N, C-alpha and C positions, 0 to 999 in steps of 0.2 A: 607442584609440577605434575602434569598429567600426560602420560605417554601411553597410547593404545596402539598396538601393532597389528591389528587386523582390520580388514576392510571387507565390505560385502558387495560383490558385483551387482549392478543394478538390475540384472535380469534373472536373478536366482530366486527360487521359492522353496520354502520348507516343505519337505515331504515326510520326514521322520525325525525323531529325536532319540537320544540315549539319555540315561538318567543322570549323566554327569552334570549337565546344566551349566557348564562354565562359559561356553560361548554359544553364539547363534548357530544352529544346525542348518547348513546350507546344502541344497542339492538341486541340480538341474538334470532331469532325466531325459536323455536323448532317446526317447522311445522310437521315433521314426528311424533314427540312425541305427538303433540296435536291430530293428527288423530288417532294414536294408543290408546290414552288415552280415547277416547270417550266411548268405550264399558265399560271400568272400571268405568268411571264417571256415566254411566247409572246405573251400579250396585250399586253405592254408594248413588244415589239420594234417599231421604227419610230415610237416616240413622240417627243416633243420632246426638245431637248437637255438634258443634265445638266451642271450646273456643280459641279465638284469644288473646294471652297474650301480654300486653304492659308493658315495664319496667319502665314507668314513670307515674305520676299522670295525671288526665284529664287536658287538656289545653295546653299541650306541642305539639311540632310538630309531634312527633311519634304517640301520641294519636290521634291527629286530622287526620293524614293520615290513621290510622287504622279504624277510624269511617267512613271516607269517602269511604274506601274500603269495609266495612262490608256489606252494603245493596246490592250492585251489586254482591258481591261474594256469598251472600245468594241465589240470583237469579240464578247465574251460577251453583252452586253446588246443589241447591234444598234442602238445609239443614239449620237448625237453626244455626246461628252464633252469639256468644256472645263475646263482647269485655270485657276483664278482666284486670284491672290495678293492677300491683304488683310492685310498685315503691321501689327504694332503691339501694344504692351502684352503681349509674351510670348505671343501667340496669342489674347489675349482679344478683340481687335478683330474677328477673323474669327469667333470663337465667338459673340459677341453678334449678329453679322450672321446667322449660321446659325440662331440661336434665333428670329429674326423671319421666317425664310424660309417659304414655303408648305410644308405637310407633304404634298406630292404626289409626292415622288421627283425633283423637278427640281433640288434642291440637296442635295449631300452635303458632308461636311467631313472632311478628313484631319486627325485629331487626333494630336499628339505627346504625350509625357508631360507637356509643359508646359501646353498648352491643356486637356488632359483632366484633369489633376490638380494640378500644382504651382502654376501661376499663380493659379487661383482660391483655393486654400487658403492661399496666401501673403498674401492680402489680409485686412485686419481685417474688412472687410465683403465677403464673396465676391459677385461679380456674378452668379453662378448656381450651382446645385447640379449638379456634374458627373454624378452618378448619375441623378438624377430628371429633369433638364431636357433631356436629349438622348435621342433614340431611337438606341440603339447598334446597329450593324450587324455589325461583326466586329473581332476583334483580329488584326492582320496580321503584325507582326514585332517583333523586339527587336534592339538593338545596343548594345555597350558604348561608354562614353566613353573618350577619351584626353586626355592633357595634352601640348600642343605648345609648344615655346619658339621665340622668335625666334632664328634661328641665329647672330646676331651676339653673343648673350650668351656669356660665357666658359664657362658650365656645359654639360657634355655628357651628364649623366645626372641623374636625379631627386635623388639625394643631394647632388650638387654644386650643383644649383639651390636646394635648401632651405638649404644653407649660405650661398650667395650672397644669398638673400633675407633670412636672419636678420641678416646684416651690414648690411642696408639697410632697416630696418623703416619701412614707410609710404612708401618711395621708389619702389617698383615698382607696376605695375598689370597687370590682366588684363582681357580682353574676354569678353563672353558675349552670347548671343542675346537677352537682355533680363532685366529684373528679375523674379524669381520663376520663371524658367524652370528646367527640370531641370538644365541645364548650370550655371546660376548657383548653385543649391543644391549641386551636386556640387563645384564649385570652392570654395565656402565650406567644405564639409565637408573638402576636402583642406587648405585653409589652416589650419583649426582643428586637424586631426590633426597637421599638420606643425609647428604652432606659429609660423607666419609671418604678418606683417601686410602685406597687399597690397590696393591700391585696386581696387575693382570699377568697370569702365567698361561700362555696358550699351549695347547696340545694338538696332536693330529687325531682328533676324534674324542668323543665323550667318554669312551671306555677308560683310557688312561687318565683322563682328567678326573673322573670319579675316583679311580684308584688312589690318586694322590690326595684327594680330599679325605678319603678313608684313612690313609696312613699318616695324615697330619702334615704332609709337605705344604699344603695350603689350608687356609682357614675355612673356606667354603667353596661350593660349586653351584652353578645354576644349570639345570637340565630339565627335561620334561618330567612332569610330576610322576607319571607311571614308571619311568626309568629309575627314579630315585626312591620310590616307595618301598621296594623290597629291602633296600639297604637301611632305610629308616626303621622298618618293622623288625629287622634283624639286629638293630642297635649299632650298625657300622657308621651310620650318618644320622643326623637329626634335622628333619625338615621343619623349619620354623615358619615358613610362609609360602603361600601359593600365589603366583602372578596371574590369578584368575579373577573374573568378574564376581564370582560367588564361590562358596565352598563346594568341593567336589563330593559326589555321593560315595566314592570309594574310601574317602578319609575325611569325613565331615568335621572331625575334631581339629583339623589344621586350618588356621585362619588365613584369610587373604591379606595381601599387602595393604589393600585399601582399608581394612579394618584397623591396621596399625598406623594409619595416617600417611602411608606411602602410596600415592596414586599411580602405580605402574602396573599396567596389564599387558602381559606379553605371552607369546606361545609360538609354536611352530606348526607346520603342516607338511604333508607329504603329497607330492605330485608325481605323475608318471609322464615321461617325455621320451621322444625319439630323436634321432639325428635330424638336422635341417633337411627340408625338402622331401621328407618321407611322404609318399603318396597317400591320399585319403583312403584308398582301398586297402592299404596296409594298416593305417591307424584305426579305422572304424571297427574292424573286428576285435581289436585289442580293447578299445574303449567299451564296446558292448559286453565283452567278456568280463572286464573289470566291474562294470555296472551290475552284472548279475551276481558276481561273487560277493561284492560289497553289500548287496541286499540280503544276503543269507543271514538269518538270525544268529547262527553259530558264530559267524565272523563278527557281527556286531557285539556279541557277548565277549568274545576274545579281546576286541579292541577296548571295550569298556573296562575290562580287567586290567588293561595296561595303562589306564588313566587317560585314554583318548576319548574326549568328551563329545565329539561330533563325528558322525559318519557322513561323508560327503560324496556325492556322485556328480560327475560333470562330463559334458561332451568336450571334444578337443578345443572348440572355439571358446567355450565357457572357461576352460582351464587357462587359456591364453589371456582372456580378459581379467581373470583373477590375478595372474602374475602382474599384469600391467597396473592394476589397482594397488597391489601391494608395493610396487616400486614407487608409485606416486605418494604413498603413505610413508615409506621408510626413508626416502631420499632426504626430506627436510630434517628428519631425526638424526641421520648420519651427519648432516651439515651442522646442525645445532650442537651436537656433541663433539664436533671436531675430530671425527674418527676416520676421515679419508686417509687411506694408506698409500 
């Protein structure tokens, strides 16, 4: 079984790489848009505060990324920026809030792969159309997932864990950031490919999901590699496999699932969006500011330290096309796994 959860928009081109090497580095530089956006940006400097909404509680990968982005974005825009957590329903709670917000640049949303793509399409009746219902600003980053075990389990590698789980069908459980999230789908893809029966325990975000993997309430957790790595290095969890195309540079000793015969490659991404019908003169300055700060070497170094293997820049239209391409890739996976909720 081979499941690959990323797609490349046909009009993107590589402009830089980080040393993670796990996924293709994609970037579309909206150079002309950035130049034209500077006058509008100057007009907006000194405006009211911006709320950056995150669909998960503090501690998860989306929240960490939003807070890393917040300070330099404040500098670029010259405006107060407040990160606001609105967890629930795999990111849908925050998305529905953002859809009702004023289209004046006062509210932005940090979308992950879950709230942008997998959570809505995993519903029998999608609460919104991810492509049409948001004003997309930029595609920012990608990161591979990893599988981490509670270290008190006897298994020390992926092969050993699969054998352990097969001897206990239906007796083990795993945690995820919520039903229909990308980590949920990735974990189910792994279970299916490995031929194991494991109970899913959903949480309202990756923070509490990781906590219960650490304390042994569940056997394992799937989350972004960089989020799990500090727990792995501290001995609280044991990462046994990365859902990456190749080993990461920050932890090259950890094998990929493909190396263990499980051909599942999965990860997440962060995108910035605004409420529907937000005018381009509002979006363009934000997209230009994000492009400048993501190009900073210091920012790229921080992202790499978090296990984010690609730094991506995109104009608003490029971000929208990326979301459309991901929906086209994920929809048959959701249907094949029977996970419509």
